[in-house]
C-alpha positions in Angstrom: 0.0 -0.2 -0.1 1.1 3.5 -0.8 1.8 6.3 1.7 -1.3 8.1 0.4 -3.6 5.5 0.7 -2.0 4.8 4.3 -2.7 8.3 5.2 -6.4 8.2 3.8 -7.3 5.0 5.7 -6.0 6.5 8.9 -7.5 10.0 8.4 -11.0 8.1 7.9 -10.3 6.0 11.0 -9.8 9.3 12.9 -13.0 10.7 11.3 -14.7 7.7 12.5 -13.5 7.6 16.0 -13.2 11.5 16.9 -15.4 13.2 14.2 -14.2 16.0 11.8 -14.0 18.8 14.7 -12.0 16.7 17.1 -9.6 15.1 14.5 -6.0 16.8 14.0 -3.6 16.2 11.3 -1.5 15.0 14.1 -3.7 12.3 15.1 -3.9 11.3 11.4 0.0 11.1 11.2 0.1 9.3 14.4 -2.2 6.6 13.2 -0.5 6.2 9.9 2.9 6.1 11.1 4.2 9.1 9.1 5.5 12.5 9.9 3.1 15.5 9.8 4.8 16.6 6.9 4.1 13.8 4.7 0.4 14.3 5.0 0.9 17.8 3.6 2.8 16.3 0.5 -0.5 15.0 -0.5 -3.0 16.8 1.0 -2.9 20.8 1.7 -5.3 20.6 4.6 -8.0 18.6 6.6 -10.7 19.7 4.5 -9.4 18.3 1.4 -8.3 15.4 3.1 -11.6 15.1 4.5 -13.4 16.0 1.3 -11.6 12.8 -0.5 -12.5 10.5 2.2 -16.3 11.6 1.8 -16.2 11.1 -2.1 -14.7 7.7 -1.5 -17.7 7.1 1.1 -20.1 8.4 -1.6 -18.4 6.0 -4.4 -18.4 3.1 -2.0 -22.5 3.8 -1.7 -23.1 4.2 -5.4 -21.2 0.7 -6.1 -23.4 -1.1 -3.1 -26.6 0.4 -4.5 -25.3 -0.5 -8.0 -24.9 -4.0 -6.8 -28.9 -4.5 -6.1 -29.9 -3.1 -9.4 -31.2 -5.9 -11.8 -31.6 -5.0 -15.4 -34.6 -7.1 -15.9 -36.3 -5.9 -12.8 -39.0 -3.1 -12.9 -38.1 0.4 -12.0 -40.3 0.3 -8.9 -38.1 -2.8 -7.7 -34.9 -1.4 -8.6 -35.6 2.0 -7.1 -36.5 0.3 -3.9 -33.7 -1.8 -3.7 -31.2 0.9 -4.5 -32.8 3.5 -1.8 -33.1 0.7 0.8 -29.3 -0.1 0.3 -28.6 3.5 0.3 -30.3 3.9 3.7 -28.6 0.7 5.2 -25.2 1.9 4.1 -25.9 5.4 5.7 -27.2 3.7 9.1 -24.3 0.8 8.9 -21.1 2.8 7.8 -19.4 4.0 11.1 -17.9 7.0 9.5 -21.3 8.3 8.0 -23.0 7.7 11.6 -20.3 9.8 13.2 -20.9 12.7 10.9 -24.8 12.6 11.3 -24.2 12.6 14.9 -21.7 15.2 14.7 -24.1 17.5 12.7 -26.6 16.8 15.1 -24.9 17.6 18.3 -22.2 20.4 17.3 -23.6 21.7 14.0 -20.2 21.7 12.6 -20.3 23.8 9.3 -17.8 21.3 7.3 -19.5 18.4 8.2 -23.2 20.1 7.6 -21.8 20.9 4.0 -20.5 17.4 3.4 -23.9 15.9 4.3 -25.6 18.1 2.0 -22.9 17.1 -0.6 -23.7 13.4 -0.1 -27.2 14.0 -0.1 -27.0 15.5 -3.5 -24.7 12.9 -5.0 -27.4 10.4 -3.8 -30.3 12.2 -5.2 -28.2 12.6 -8.3 -27.6 8.9 -8.6 -31.6 8.2 -8.2 -32.1 10.7 -10.9 -29.8 8.7 -13.3 -31.9 5.8 -12.7 -35.1 7.5 -13.3 -33.8 9.3 -16.6 -33.0 5.7 -17.8 -36.4 4.3 -17.2 -37.8 7.4 -18.8 -35.8 6.8 -21.7 -36.8 3.4 -22.3 -40.6 4.5 -21.9 -41.1 2.4 -18.5 -42.3 5.7 -16.5 -43.7 9.0 -17.2 -41.6 12.1 -18.0 -41.1 13.9 -14.9 -38.3 16.3 -13.4 -35.9 13.4 -12.3 -34.4 15.7 -9.6 -37.7 16.5 -7.9 -38.8 13.1 -8.0 -35.3 11.7 -6.8 -35.4 14.3 -3.7 -39.3 13.1 -3.2 -38.1 9.4 -3.1 -35.1 10.0 -0.9 -36.9 12.1 1.7 -39.7 9.8 1.8 -37.7 6.8 2.1 -35.4 8.6 4.6 -38.7 9.6 6.8 -40.1 5.7 6.8 -36.7 4.0 7.4 -34.9 6.2 9.8 -37.2 8.9 11.0 -40.2 7.1 11.8 -38.1 4.8 14.1 -36.8 7.7 16.0 -39.8 9.4 16.4 -42.4 6.5 17.0 -39.7 3.7 18.6 -41.0 1.0 15.8 -39.4 0.0 12.8 -41.9 -0.3 9.7 -41.1 -3.4 7.7 -39.6 -3.2 4.2 -42.5 -5.0 2.7 -44.9 -2.5 4.1 -42.9 0.6 3.0 -43.0 -1.1 -0.8 -46.5 -1.4 -0.7 -47.0 2.2 0.5 -44.7 3.5 -2.3 -46.1 1.1 -5.1 -49.6 2.4 -4.2 -48.6 6.0 -3.9 -45.5 7.5 -5.5 -44.3 4.7 -7.9 -48.0 4.2 -9.4 -48.1 8.1 -10.5 -44.7 7.6 -12.0 -45.8 4.5 -14.5 -46.9 4.8 -18.0 -49.4 1.9 -17.6 
């Protein structure tokens, strides 16, 4: 493994353990077992290092979502599978969970900005899925960005927020049925 990758892994570990605000370049250097100056040969500052780790996280999310897509499945099934995978990733990935916690507790501006960037990437990813199905004639022509936002926020509300506010989990099948009967039905051409 090269030094740059070692630094990225050490920084990801530090951000996961301590959060963005409490992570220092000294901590990253110690975890990576390199001098602080070595970090600066690859990354100008903590913000750039953080940004690269976050973009890696986004790419990992997309790869996991792509893995559940089935070209022979309907838009509705693929959208549901991808959204569930994205939200599972969001909840289970320790760095992502730490960022969400830090934003709620400390309202760190850099973390808030990065979480907004991740959301934008997710919505763009879903919009691409929608556009592909519009192009094949499976669903109506619509504003993919707005529908993506609606789907993401609605899934987030039922998968994450509902549990936080009601203390109970809504079964995945029940969520899918709800969306089939409402939003997905409105998108279908048939």
